[in-house]
C-alpha positions, 0 to 999 in steps of 0.5 A, a space after each residue: 487507499 495505499 500510496 506508493 511514493 516512487 520514481 521513474 528510475 527506481 528499480 525497487 519502486 518497480 519491484 514494489 509495484 509489481 508485488 502490489 499488482 500480484 496481490 491485486 492491491 489498489 494503490 495510488 502511485 506518486 512520482 517524486 520526480 514529476 512534481 517538486 511538491 510530491 517530493 516535499 510531501 514525502 520529506 515532510 512525512 518521512 524526513 527523507 527523500 528516498 523511495 519507494 515509500 508505502 503509506 498505509 491508510 492509517 498513516 503508517 509507512 514503510 521505507 524501501 522494498 521491505 516485503 516482511 514489513 509491508 506484509 505485516 501491515 497488510 495482514 494487520 489491516 485484514 485482521 481489522 476488516 470484518 469478514 463478510 457474512 453470507 446469510 443463508 436461510 434454510 427452507 424445509 421441503 413441504 
């Protein structure tokens, strides 16, 4: 699951969330201003206290609203996901 570290007053966080919503992507939103432990977790991960930060399932993260970098990681994730194969059996008419 993708995590987005966010703040209630950050316009770039809002923009990032709207972007993920437009892609119909599911994500966990973690507000650093609601819980001091969330802020400590973010600083331990990235070394900074700035938001937004998008954390991907493989542990990679993108600081800021950097769509190009985010899209690159999303496309890499799609490339690694095996395509669903629909099996169709042909039946000859009698």
